[in-house]
N, C-alpha and C positions, 0 to 999 in steps of 0.2 A: 193789620191793626196796629195803631200806635202803642207805645209803651204805656202811656197813661190809660188808654182804653183797656188794655190787657189787665193792668193793675186794678182799675176801677171795677171791671167785671169780676175779677177774683175776689175783691173785697165784698162786693154785693153778694156773691154766691156763698161767702163764708159768714154772712150775717153782720158785716161791719157797716153800720149806717151812720156813724159819727166819726169825727177825726179825719175827714178827708184831706185836710191840710197836710198832715203827716205823709199820707200816701202821695199827694201831689209833690211834696218835697223829695220823696224817694224816687219818683218817676223823673223829676227834673234832674236830680243828681245822676241818675242812670244815663241820661242823654247828654250830660255835661253842662247843663245850664248852671249859671251862678246867679244868685239872687242879689240884686243891687238894693241896698237898704233905702236909698233915696226914692227909688221907684216904688218900693214896697210901701213907704209912708204915704205917697200920693194915692196909691190904690186903697190903702187903709182909710184915709180920710173920705174918699168917695163912697166906699161901702158903708161907713158909719153914717154919712149923710143920707144915703139911700135907705138904710134901715130905719132911721129916725123919721123919715118923711112918708113911709108907707102907712096907710091907714088899715087897721085891722077890722074886717067885717065879720059878722057872725056867719059861720058856715051852716048851710041847711043840711038836712039829712041826705038829700040828693047829691050835694057837693061832696059830702063825706063818702058816700057810696062810689061816686065817680073816682075819687082819689084812691080808694082802696082797690077798685077794679084796675085802674091804671097801673098802680104799683105791682099788682100780681101779674098783669099782662107783661110788663117790662121784665120782671123777675123770671117768669117762665120762658120768655123769649131769650134772655141771657143764658139760662140753663141749657136751652137747645143749642144756641150758638157755641157755648163752651164745649160741647161734645166734639167739636172739630179739633180741639187741642186737649183731649182728655188727660193726657199725661201732666200737663201744667196745672189744670184746674182741679183735678180729682185725685191725683196721686200724692 
């Protein structure tokens, strides 16, 4: 598993569901990546455009249920997968 995957799973299991950017930065630093500010600006502009162009539709009760079920499915799957490296995730 990649460093980012391991950090991501750890954060999810510890209830961290916001601030992923900081975790991504830590994972990037761990593998020796350096952030180029020019490239970061390009990415930032694209994501701002993408966020502005998305239309928000009203979610139905079924959509909300599917979202909750999907979340709990992924969370429990990650809990089971984390048992393979119990010392890292749970100690």
